[in-house]
C-alpha positions in Angstrom: 123.2 147.1 121.7 123.6 148.7 125.1 121.4 149.1 128.2 118.9 151.9 128.2 120.2 153.1 131.6 123.7 153.2 132.9 122.6 151.4 136.1 121.7 148.3 134.0 125.2 148.2 132.5 127.2 145.5 134.2 130.2 143.3 133.6 127.8 140.8 132.0 126.2 143.3 129.5 129.6 144.7 128.6 131.1 141.3 128.0 128.4 140.1 125.7 126.9 143.3 124.3 123.5 142.8 126.0 120.5 145.0 126.3 119.7 143.7 129.8 121.8 141.8 132.3 119.8 138.6 131.9 120.8 135.0 131.2 118.2 132.8 129.7 119.2 129.5 131.2 119.3 126.3 129.3 116.0 124.4 129.1 116.0 120.7 128.5 114.4 119.9 125.0 113.2 123.5 124.6 116.4 125.6 124.3 117.0 125.1 120.6 118.0 127.3 117.7 114.8 129.3 117.2 114.3 130.1 120.9 118.0 130.8 121.6 118.5 133.0 118.6 115.3 135.0 119.4 116.7 135.5 122.9 120.0 136.6 121.6 118.5 139.1 119.2 116.4 140.5 122.0 119.5 141.4 123.9 119.9 138.7 126.6 122.4 135.9 126.9 120.8 132.5 126.1 122.2 128.9 126.1 121.5 126.0 123.9 121.1 122.8 125.9 123.7 120.2 124.9 121.7 117.3 126.5 118.9 117.9 124.1 121.2 116.8 121.3 122.9 113.6 122.4 124.2 113.0 118.9 127.3 115.2 118.4 126.5 115.9 114.8 123.1 117.1 115.9 124.6 119.4 118.5 127.1 120.8 116.0 124.3 121.4 113.5 122.2 123.2 116.1 125.1 125.5 117.1 125.6 126.4 113.5 121.9 126.9 112.9 121.7 129.2 116.0 124.7 131.2 114.8 123.1 131.8 111.4 119.8 133.0 113.1 121.3 135.0 115.9 122.5 137.9 113.8 126.0 138.0 115.4 124.5 138.2 118.9 126.1 136.2 121.7 124.9 132.8 122.9 126.4 129.9 124.7 125.9 126.2 125.4 124.6 124.6 128.6 126.3 121.4 129.6 124.6 119.4 132.4 127.2 117.1 133.9 124.7 114.8 135.5 125.7 111.3 134.3 122.2 110.3 133.3 122.1 113.3 130.9 125.6 113.5 129.5 127.6 110.4 130.4 130.9 111.2 132.2 133.1 109.7 129.5 131.5 111.9 126.9 131.4 115.2 128.7 134.9 116.2 127.7 134.0 115.4 124.1 131.0 117.7 124.3 133.3 120.5 125.6 135.8 119.9 122.7 133.0 120.1 120.2 131.8 123.4 121.7 135.3 124.8 121.6 135.8 123.6 118.0 132.6 125.5 117.1 134.0 128.7 118.6 131.6 129.0 121.5 133.1 131.4 124.1 130.8 130.9 127.1 129.3 127.7 128.7 126.8 127.2 131.4 127.7 124.2 133.5 125.6 122.4 136.2 125.0 119.1 137.9 128.4 118.5 139.5 131.8 120.1 140.1 133.2 121.3 136.7 136.8 121.3 138.0 138.1 118.4 135.9 137.1 120.3 132.7 138.3 123.8 133.6 141.9 123.4 132.2 140.4 122.3 128.8 137.9 125.2 128.8 140.3 127.9 130.1 143.0 126.9 127.6 140.5 127.6 124.9 139.5 131.0 126.3 136.0 129.8 127.2 134.2 131.6 130.1 132.5 129.2 132.6 129.3 130.2 134.2 128.5 127.5 136.8 124.9 127.1 138.1 124.3 126.0 141.7 121.3 125.8 144.0 122.8 127.7 147.0 125.7 129.9 147.9 127.7 127.2 149.7 128.1 125.4 146.4 129.0 128.8 144.7 131.8 129.2 147.2 133.2 125.8 146.2 132.8 126.6 142.5 134.7 129.9 143.1 137.5 128.0 144.8 138.1 125.7 141.8 138.3 128.6 139.4 135.0 129.1 137.5 134.6 132.6 136.0 131.1 133.3 137.2 128.3 131.6 139.2 124.6 131.7 139.0 122.8 130.9 142.2 119.2 129.7 141.7 116.9 129.8 144.8 114.1 127.6 146.0 111.5 129.5 143.8 113.1 128.2 140.6 111.6 125.7 138.2 113.6 122.5 137.8 116.1 121.5 140.5 116.4 123.9 143.4 118.6 121.5 145.4 118.0 120.2 148.9 118.8 123.3 150.9 115.8 125.3 149.5 117.2 128.7 150.3 115.1 131.6 148.8 116.5 133.9 146.2 116.6 137.0 148.5 118.7 135.2 151.1 121.0 133.8 148.4 121.4 137.3 147.1 122.6 138.7 150.4 124.8 135.7 151.1 126.4 135.9 147.7 127.3 139.5 148.2 129.1 138.7 151.4 130.8 135.4 150.4 131.7 135.7 146.8 134.4 137.7 145.0 133.7 136.5 141.5 130.8 137.9 139.4 127.5 136.2 140.4 123.9 136.1 139.1 120.7 135.3 141.0 117.9 133.2 139.7 114.7 131.6 141.1 111.4 133.3 140.8 112.8 136.1 138.6 110.2 137.5 136.2 109.9 141.2 136.7 112.2 144.1 135.9 112.1 145.4 139.5 113.8 142.2 140.6 116.6 142.8 138.1 117.2 146.2 139.8 117.1 144.6 143.3 119.7 142.0 142.2 122.0 144.6 140.8 121.7 146.8 143.9 122.8 143.8 146.0 125.9 143.2 143.9 124.8 140.7 141.2 126.0 141.3 137.6 122.7 139.9 136.4 119.8 137.5 136.8 118.8 134.1 135.5 115.4 133.7 134.0 113.7 130.5 132.9 110.0 130.2 133.6 109.2 133.8 132.5 110.6 132.9 129.1 108.6 129.7 128.7 105.7 131.8 127.2 107.9 133.3 124.5 106.3 132.9 121.1 109.4 131.4 119.6 109.5 128.5 122.0 108.9 125.3 120.0 106.1 123.9 122.2 102.4 123.2 121.7 100.2 126.2 122.3 98.2 124.2 124.9 101.3 123.9 127.0 102.0 127.6 126.9 98.4 128.5 127.6 98.5 126.2 130.7 101.4 128.3 131.9 99.7 131.6 131.4 96.6 130.3 133.2 98.7 129.1 136.2 99.7 131.2 139.2 102.5 131.2 141.7 100.5 128.7 143.7 100.5 126.1 140.9 103.9 124.4 141.4 104.8 121.4 143.5 108.1 120.1 145.0 108.7 116.4 144.7 111.5 113.8 144.5 113.2 114.9 147.7 113.1 111.3 148.8 115.7 110.5 146.2 117.7 113.7 146.9 116.7 115.2 143.5 114.1 117.8 144.5 112.3 119.3 141.5 109.8 122.1 141.2 107.2 121.5 138.5 103.8 122.4 137.4 101.1 120.8 139.6 99.4 118.0 137.7 98.3 114.3 138.1 102.0 113.2 138.0 103.0 115.4 140.9 100.1 114.2 142.9 101.0 110.6 142.2 104.7 111.1 143.0 103.9 113.0 146.2 101.7 110.1 147.3 104.3 107.5 146.6 106.9 109.4 148.5 104.6 109.9 151.5 103.6 106.2 151.5 107.2 105.0 151.3 109.9 107.5 152.3 112.6 105.0 151.3 111.3 104.7 147.8 114.0 104.5 145.1 114.3 106.2 141.7 113.4 102.9 140.0 109.9 103.0 141.4 109.5 106.6 140.5 110.9 106.5 137.0 107.7 105.2 135.3 106.1 108.5 136.4 109.0 111.0 136.2 110.9 109.9 133.0 111.8 112.8 130.8 110.1 111.3 127.8 106.7 111.7 129.5 107.2 115.4 130.1 108.5 115.9 126.6 105.1 114.7 125.3 103.5 117.7 126.9 105.6 120.1 124.8 104.5 118.2 121.7 100.8 117.6 122.5 99.8 120.4 124.9 98.5 117.9 127.5 100.0 119.1 130.8 98.3 116.6 133.0 101.2 114.2 133.0 105.0 114.5 133.3 107.4 116.5 135.4 107.1 119.9 133.7 109.7 122.3 135.3 108.2 125.6 136.3 109.0 128.1 139.0 106.9 130.4 141.1 107.3 133.2 138.6 104.4 131.5 136.9 102.5 134.3 138.6 104.1 136.7 136.1 103.5 134.7 132.9 100.3 136.4 131.8 100.4 136.0 128.0 102.3 134.4 125.2 104.4 137.1 123.4 107.4 137.4 121.2 110.7 137.2 123.1 111.6 140.8 122.3 108.3 142.0 123.8 108.9 140.1 127.0 112.4 141.7 127.2 111.0 145.1 126.4 108.5 144.7 129.3 111.3 143.7 131.7 113.3 146.7 130.6 110.3 149.1 131.1 109.7 147.6 134.6 113.4 148.0 135.5 113.4 151.6 134.4 110.3 152.3 136.5 112.1 150.7 139.5 115.2 152.8 139.0 113.1 155.9 138.8 111.6 155.2 142.2 115.1 155.2 143.7 116.2 158.5 142.2 115.3 161.9 143.6 112.6 163.7 141.6 
């Protein structure tokens, strides 16, 4: 598999045999074998989410299941190093399992991966570290990661405290980084891929746009809520506990925003009854999106229908080719 246009051929596509220079970032509870293998077959680089499989045997089984379904296409594993998701004493064990299963690329996030780099590099594993702004990317570069992805304020999930937009991150990354970098946050159109490549990125990170992939193991009501939403239907909360998150607006975001406004010193313990991951997970199972912190970015404005993953990728490619044609003399 190779890109349809030489301009879309980057170090990322060459390394992993991709159709488009796109990483489908790890999605808590949702990035499992069916979704990841569909993304791989469609020609992008996806990641299973290790934190969704806290039992090592389950993670190992999911890696093998994905490999069986991916038809020899590349995929990796996302390891969030936040202690509440993957306890620190177990993180090295997760990496050893990944290495043992022959995975050659990992997506890390949450904190500095430096303690684990010798283990990963000795095994020949490529480390793509995800950060919320370029200043953290510079630090990641200094400790020796292979690539960084910088996700801007528009992204779903955790955009960090700086809230720097993707276009600014893109220009700063070009100036300050020497290792390959990707840009994420609000990416959901092929023209944005071309813009990122023009500014020096080797690819883009896409999350929200792929939440309406038919292969996603989530209730149809959840996906229909996403297609009905627009770029105006997200909310930023939890900055009071320095864990800013962008999610779909709903009753929970209204409640959390009110609690934070009433008590700026509120602690995570008081918020947890509303923001616990188990609440949001129910939305994926029941289709009721009125409660829970449901990560979603501003590219909701581009999620117009539920479609097979390969069709979404084909649309992104067609849009990218149109954008490239605009730049070339007729």
